[in-house]
MINU-572447 format. One record per residue (C-alpha): residue in three letters; x, y, z. Coordinates in steps of 0.1 Angstrom, whole numbers, plus 5000, padded with zeros to 4 digits. Layout:
// MINU-572447
ALAXYZ
...
// end
This chain:
// MINU-572447
UNK499850005000
UNK502850245009
UNK504550164976
UNK501250244956
UNK500750554976
UNK504350654971
UNK503850594934
UNK500450784932
UNK502051094950
UNK504951064926
UNK502451074897
UNK500651354911
UNK503651564914
UNK504751484879
UNK501351574869
UNK501651914887
UNK504851994869
UNK503551894836
UNK500452104837
UNK502252414825
UNK503052184792
UNK499652024788
UNK498952224755
UNK501952054739
UNK501151704754
UNK497651754739
UNK499051864703
UNK501551584703
UNK498651314710
UNK496451464683
UNK499151464658
UNK499851104664
UNK496351014661
UNK496251164627
UNK499351014616
UNK498050674625
UNK494950714607
UNK496150904574
UNK499450714569
UNK499650524537
UNK499250154537
UNK502950084533
UNK503850234565
UNK504050044598
UNK500650164609
UNK500349914637
UNK503150054654
UNK502050414649
UNK498450314661
UNK499850154692
UNK501850464701
UNK498950694697
UNK496850464719
UNK499550474746
UNK499450854741
UNK495750884744
UNK495750664776
UNK498450884791
UNK496651204782
UNK493551044798
UNK495450984829
UNK497051344832
UNK493751504823
UNK492051324853
UNK494951434876
UNK494951794862
UNK491251794870
UNK492151684907
UNK494851954911
UNK492752244896
UNK489952134920
UNK492452114950
UNK493852454942
UNK490352604936
UNK489152474969
UNK492452604986
UNK492052944970
UNK488352974980
UNK489152885015
UNK492153135018
UNK489953394998
UNK487053355023
UNK489453375053
UNK491053715041
UNK488053865023
UNK487054035055
UNK490654115069
UNK491154475076
UNK494654465059
UNK494754495019
UNK495454155007
UNK495953994973
UNK496253634959
UNK498453624927
UNK500353364909
UNK504053354903
UNK503853604873
UNK502153854894
UNK498453824878
UNK495953924906
UNK493453644910
UNK491753764942
UNK491454104961
UNK489554154994
UNK487454455003
UNK490254645022
UNK492454634990
UNK489954754968
UNK489155064990
UNK493055114996
UNK493455144957
UNK490155344953
UNK488655034932
UNK491455084907
UNK492754724906
UNK494854624876
UNK495254274863
UNK498854274878
UNK500154344913
UNK502754564900
UNK500154774880
UNK497954804910
UNK500654904934
UNK501955184912
UNK499255404931
UNK501255354962
UNK504955294953
UNK506855514926
UNK508555214912
UNK506954864926
UNK508754634901
UNK512054614921
UNK510254554954
UNK508254284942
UNK511054114926
UNK513154134958
UNK510253994979
UNK509353714953
UNK513053604954
UNK513353584990
UNK510053404993
UNK511453124972
UNK514153064998
UNK512353115030
UNK508553075022
UNK507753425034
UNK509253775033
UNK508554135039
UNK509854485036
UNK509254835049
UNK508955095023
UNK509055475030
UNK506555655007
UNK505456005004
UNK502155925025
UNK504155745053
UNK505755405060
UNK504255075044
UNK505154715051
UNK504454485021
UNK504654095031
UNK504253805009
UNK503653435019
UNK503753124996
UNK500252944996
UNK501152664968
UNK503352614941
UNK501952874920
UNK499953094944
UNK501253384966
UNK499353584993
UNK500453964995
UNK499554185024
UNK499854555028
UNK500054745061
UNK500255135067
UNK502655155097
UNK501655505103
UNK498055425111
UNK498855295146
UNK500855585155
UNK497955825142
UNK495555635160
UNK497355675193
UNK498156045190
UNK496756365176
UNK497956425140
UNK501456565141
UNK502556805112
UNK504956625088
UNK508656745082
UNK509456795046
UNK511056465035
UNK512756365002
UNK513555984995
UNK516755974975
UNK518155704955
UNK521455654938
UNK523155954922
UNK520756174942
UNK517556084923
UNK514656194941
UNK512455894943
UNK509656034963
UNK508456364982
UNK505756375011
UNK503156615013
UNK505156865034
UNK508056845010
UNK505756924980
UNK504057215000
UNK507457375008
UNK509157344973
UNK506057394953
UNK506657134927
UNK507556784919
UNK511456744914
UNK513356444903
UNK517056544912
UNK518456684944
UNK520456944925
UNK517257124915
UNK516557174951
UNK519957244968
UNK521557594960
UNK524857464977
UNK525957104962
UNK528257074995
UNK525357005017
UNK526456905053
UNK524456725080
UNK523056965106
UNK524757275088
UNK521957535076
UNK521657565037
UNK519657725012
UNK517057544991
UNK515257654960
UNK511357694962
UNK508657844940
UNK508458124966
UNK512158184966
UNK515158084987
UNK514457925021
UNK517057825047
UNK516457495064
UNK518957245084
UNK519256915065
UNK519256575083
UNK519956265065
UNK519255905075
UNK519855565059
UNK516455405045
UNK517855065035
UNK518254915000
UNK520655184988
UNK518155464996
UNK518355775020
UNK515655985036
UNK516556355035
UNK514556565061
UNK514356965060
UNK514157115094
UNK512857475096
UNK515057705116
UNK512658005118
UNK510757895149
UNK511757535158
UNK510757565194
UNK507257625182
UNK504857325199
UNK503657195164
UNK507257225149
UNK508857035176
UNK506156775176
UNK507056685142
UNK510956695150
UNK509956455181
UNK509356185155
UNK512556255134
UNK514955955136
UNK517756205141
UNK518856295177
UNK518156665182
UNK518656915212
UNK517357265218
UNK519957425241
UNK519957785257
UNK522858015254
UNK523957915289
UNK524157545278
UNK520857425294
UNK518957155275
UNK515557305267
UNK513857025247
UNK514856705230
UNK513456425208
UNK513256055215
UNK516255985194
UNK518456205214
UNK517056035246
UNK518155685232
UNK521455825223
UNK522256005254
UNK520555775279
UNK519055835312
UNK521156135318
UNK519256335294
UNK516556555309
UNK515056915306
UNK517457165327
UNK520556955325
UNK523657135314
UNK525257015281
UNK528557005298
UNK527256745323
UNK526456525292
UNK529556525272
UNK533156625275
UNK536456645255
UNK535956985238
UNK539257115252
UNK537557445264
UNK534457555280
UNK531157435262
UNK529557755272
UNK532057965254
UNK531657735223
UNK527857815225
UNK528358185229
UNK530758185200
UNK528557995179
UNK525558245187
UNK527758535180
UNK528958385146
UNK532558375160
UNK532958005161
UNK535557875134
UNK533557565132
UNK529857485144
UNK530857095145
UNK532656915172
UNK533356555183
UNK532756495220
UNK532556205244
UNK529456125262
UNK529356085300
UNK527955755301
UNK528855495326
UNK527555195307
UNK529555235274
UNK531955465258
UNK530155675230
UNK531455955208
UNK528956215190
UNK529556485164
UNK527556775175
UNK526557035150
UNK525157375164
UNK522657605144
UNK521757935161
UNK517958035159
UNK516158325170
UNK512958225189
UNK510258445205
UNK511958365239
UNK515358475228
UNK518358335209
UNK518757955213
UNK520757665195
UNK519657355178
UNK522157085182
UNK522156785158
UNK523956485170
UNK525556215150
UNK526855865164
UNK530655905157
UNK531655615180
UNK532755385150
UNK534455675133
UNK536455775165
UNK537355395172
UNK538955385138
UNK540555705144
UNK541955575178
UNK543055265163
UNK545155445134
UNK546755685160
UNK547555395182
UNK549155195153
UNK551355515147
UNK552155535184
UNK552955145186
UNK555355195155
UNK557055495172
UNK557455295206
UNK558755005186
UNK561455215169
UNK562255375200
UNK562555035219
UNK564754905192
UNK567255195197
UNK567155145233
UNK567654785232
UNK570554815209
UNK572455045234
UNK571254835262
UNK572254495248
UNK575854635242
UNK575954735278
UNK574754385288
UNK577154205267
UNK579954405281
UNK578654325316
UNK577953975316
UNK581153905292
UNK583654075317
UNK581553875345
UNK582153535325
UNK585853625324
UNK585953695362
UNK584153365370
UNK586853185351
UNK589453305377
UNK587353235408
UNK586152895420
UNK583252835442
UNK585352875473
UNK586353225466
UNK584653495487
UNK583853685455
UNK582253405437
UNK578753465450
UNK578753825440
UNK579953745406
UNK576953495402
UNK574653745414
UNK576053985387
UNK575553735362
UNK572153645371
UNK570753995371
UNK572454065338
UNK570453785324
UNK567353925340
UNK567854245324
UNK568454085289
UNK564853915295
UNK563454255303
UNK564654395271
UNK563554095252
UNK559854155267
UNK560154515258
UNK560954415223
UNK558254145220
UNK555254385218
UNK556854565189
UNK557654245173
UNK561454335172
UNK562954055191
UNK564853775176
UNK563153455180
UNK564753095180
UNK561952885166
UNK562052505167
UNK559552235159
UNK557952165191
UNK554951965205
UNK552452155225
UNK551451865246
UNK555051835261
UNK555352225264
UNK552052235283
UNK553151935304
UNK556252075312
UNK554952415323
UNK551952285344
UNK553952265376
UNK555252615374
UNK551652745364
UNK550252575395
UNK552852765417
UNK551753095399
UNK548053055404
UNK548252995443
UNK545952805467
UNK542652985458
UNK542752935419
UNK542552575404
UNK544252515371
UNK542852275347
UNK544652165317
UNK543651945288
UNK544651875252
UNK543851645224
UNK545651315223
UNK546751385187
UNK548251725179
UNK550251835151
UNK553752015158
UNK554152385156
UNK557152595149
UNK557852845176
UNK560252975202
UNK559452745232
UNK560752995258
UNK558753285242
UNK555553065239
UNK556052965276
UNK556053345285
UNK552753405266
UNK550953125285
UNK552353245319
UNK551253615311
UNK547753495302
UNK547553265334
UNK548753525356
UNK546053765342
UNK543253505346
UNK544353455382
UNK544453845389
UNK540853855374
UNK539553615403
UNK540553775435
UNK537753545451
UNK539153235435
UNK537853015406
UNK539052805381
UNK541452845350
UNK541252615319
UNK544052595295
UNK543252375265
UNK545052255234
UNK543052155204
UNK543552065168
UNK541452305145
UNK541152305109
UNK539652575090
UNK538152495055
UNK537652865047
UNK539353185059
UNK537953325093
UNK537553705095
UNK537553845131
UNK538654165147
UNK540054325113
UNK542153995111
UNK541953725084
UNK542953375095
UNK543753185064
UNK542252845058
UNK544652565072
UNK545452335099
UNK546152515134
UNK546852425170
UNK544352625190
UNK545252725226
UNK542652875248
UNK542953025284
UNK539753115301
UNK538853215334
UNK535653285358
UNK536753635366
UNK535353985367
UNK535454015328
UNK536454335307
UNK534054595296
UNK533354605259
UNK534854965258
UNK538154845271
UNK538354495254
UNK539654655222
UNK542654835241
UNK543954515261
UNK546854445237
UNK548054805238
UNK551454845255
UNK551455015288
UNK547454975290
UNK546254785320
UNK542854745338
UNK544854705372
UNK545554965398
UNK548555155394
UNK550854955418
UNK549654615402
UNK550354635365
UNK552854765339
UNK550354685309
UNK553154485291
UNK551954125297
UNK549254115269
UNK551254345245
UNK554154105249
UNK551853805244
UNK550353965213
UNK553754055199
UNK555253705204
UNK552153535188
UNK552153775158
UNK555853725152
UNK555353355155
UNK552953385126
UNK549853315148
UNK546653495159
UNK545253585192
UNK541853685200
UNK539853785233
UNK536353735243
UNK534853865276
UNK531553905293
UNK531454115324
UNK530753915356
UNK531253575337
UNK534953585326
UNK537353605298
UNK538753385272
UNK541853415251
UNK542353215220
UNK545453155201
UNK545652995166
UNK549352875158
UNK549852725122
UNK550652355124
UNK553852215108
UNK554651915085
UNK556451605097
UNK559151665072
UNK560052015088
UNK560151845121
UNK562951595109
UNK565051875095
UNK564852075128
UNK565951775148
UNK569051745124
UNK569752135132
UNK569552075168
UNK571851785167
UNK574552015149
UNK574052295176
UNK574752055205
UNK578351985195
UNK580952065222
UNK583252345216
UNK586852215223
UNK588852425250
UNK591552535225
UNK591252615187
UNK593252785159
UNK592353035135
UNK592553415127
UNK589553635135
UNK588853985122
UNK586854155150
UNK584854455141
UNK582854635168
UNK582555015176
UNK581754975212
UNK584954945230
UNK583754745260
UNK582054485238
UNK585254455217
UNK587454435246
UNK585354135261
UNK585053965227
UNK588853995219
UNK589853855254
UNK587353565250
UNK588653455216
UNK592153485225
UNK591753275256
UNK590352995231
UNK593453015211
UNK592453235183
UNK594353505168
UNK592253825170
UNK592754145147
UNK590554425162
UNK588854725141
UNK586654995156
UNK584655055122
UNK584254915090
UNK586555145072
UNK589155035096
UNK588354675087
UNK588854725051
UNK592054905055
UNK593354605075
UNK592154365046
UNK594054575022
UNK597154375029
UNK596754065004
UNK599253855025
UNK596953855054
UNK594653535059
UNK591553575078
UNK589353265085
UNK586353445102
UNK584853805102
UNK583053875135
UNK581454205130
UNK578654415144
UNK575654505120
UNK575054865129
UNK577855115132
UNK578655465125
UNK579655505087
UNK579355185067
UNK577354915083
UNK578354565088
UNK576554385059
UNK577954655034
UNK581654615043
UNK581454235044
UNK580054205008
UNK582754434996
UNK585354245014
UNK584053905002
UNK584854004966
UNK588453954972
UNK588053675000
UNK584853474991
UNK585753185013
UNK585753375044
UNK583053275071
UNK580953555088
UNK579453595123
UNK577153905126
UNK576354015161
UNK573954285167
UNK571654425195
UNK568854465170
UNK566654185160
UNK567853945131
UNK564754045113
UNK565854405108
UNK568454285082
UNK567753915077
UNK567053965041
UNK570454115035
UNK572053845054
UNK570653575034
UNK572453705004
UNK575853655022
UNK577153315019
UNK578553125050
UNK577153375074
UNK575153325108
UNK573653575133
UNK574553585172
UNK572253825191
UNK573454035218
UNK573953995248
UNK575953695242
UNK578153505266
UNK581653395264
UNK580553035258
UNK577853155231
UNK580553355211
UNK583153065212
UNK580852815201
UNK579453025173
UNK582853095159
UNK583852725163
UNK580952605142
UNK581752845116
UNK585352725113
UNK584352355114
// end
């Protein structure tokens, strides 16, 4: 039975789809029958007659099915027509081609009895151009089954909705949105309004606009006398009665359209005039010369919040002008202000909001006043702040790089000479403990410089292929000590994770910074969760002005149950020296350091927070291939070779800092090398001018007065192409990495370096 029912339903659907082709099927059947009876005797008439009989039978089946479908559709249409016939809203039933099949009484009244054969022709009495609207809605109803759109017309706002009734039937309903508003209040005067399309074409004008201008116009340039119209700034328009000064206010009306309102400035405080302004979707205030708010509309109340009320001072609502707001109001009234528009910050406690305030002086029966037109400029000021912050970050990064270079030179000399002293003192010496303290504090200072460089992404990373599971396991004990007893730490990771390429020490610094911040966000205790998961993006992920490319990632999240971060501060957490903690509790370098390390590693870091519920930091680190992991293992094996206590070779040491040069020279001579010193690139080239001099390795600083390190080395290698090179610098390797890559047999040693670091690097270059 189910099989028969299923086949019957399939045949019914087939007949429904074939209904549009019934004429062709009938003509084909008649033609086949005619050929069967009129064909000459020599032709295979039996086969033709058989085919014609099959077509006749098939046509009979489809005729019965079509009759059933038409009867079902007529019953459905009749039921729906009876249902909507007395509906208070104008309703139409059409087919998919827009042909009107039924209209109810409200629709005929709404159209004054002028109902066309098509819905588009009928709605021309209401909309200037109904065809695009009907096409948009019909396209949307094909996907969702129902759609609606609100349209601004010259007589008010109208909502047009459509529902699919069957495969070829649509129900349309028309609703005047202003009818409810008119029913609940006395009729308010309209403000002149022009509906603008692309290229400033005027699509429609309301009754007030036609009364003001005196004629129907099709383009905005026929109305404006000044083409450089600005929001809230009085301008002159052309009317049949002459020039009229108005204040323009423009809002987005959707679908590429704009609603342009003209505010009269002759007597805007008049009760009827302000009643019209009350409904304008543009925030407006009427302010006295002393700064008291006299009246305001509902849009201004929504923008400024509960603090807005009659009699409150404008200076109590906003700040950031840089001078007295009362002086600004007075200068505007006296026409002395250089500009009537200013960007100010609202004094709202719940969120950060910036507004553009445009003042227009007016003369009223009660004396002079000002109309303030407000525009929400939060997004604009946020973009401006981000741009300024990026320039500040770049300047701080350049400053940090210069400071780090000089600082690293000092640390190299301090730690280097300390290493030399440690070689002459054993653990039983009274001075040994002091030397160890000097050495340890020099290393701490080097770590501080590295942290300072991290947020500007100018530190030199030592990336290796690592497994995040091992890294997290090794770090768990230290993290448990950091969080204390009132906070519990829970770590988890996928059993199978691809390797990543990163500097393990710096990555551990990122995790420690995030965990410490999570701990500080829970003064009453709670739980911190650190997870490592496999993540595969099939398509690029766009978030927070960043695009994460499709691919495989290791996703690390650190979440807490703390107090959370307010939305207005969330976008600033990665800025250097910005902190939400008290003055004596944070420096503002922790998250900026984490951000710099993650970005320099090639990853992404994002933050999500809900006030009162907690904060989650999410890090995406690109996964590495297994082949790259094998190569890295070979490199590590090479780096672990032990440097012999005594070696031979001739070293040309070029360093402009005398303390660093003195330490490096003594360190290399102690290992058995012959060292030639030069304090500049020019002195080094002069030394190399002797062709009988044999040099095995150049050890040179990168940044020096005059010619820099890579430049003189490239010149020297023209005559000595087989000489090995060791570049040393307090700057990051990335600052000249491209230049170094073009110099054969060269390596980089960052400052500060120890005696052992220098000796091992030179030894590897010689062997």
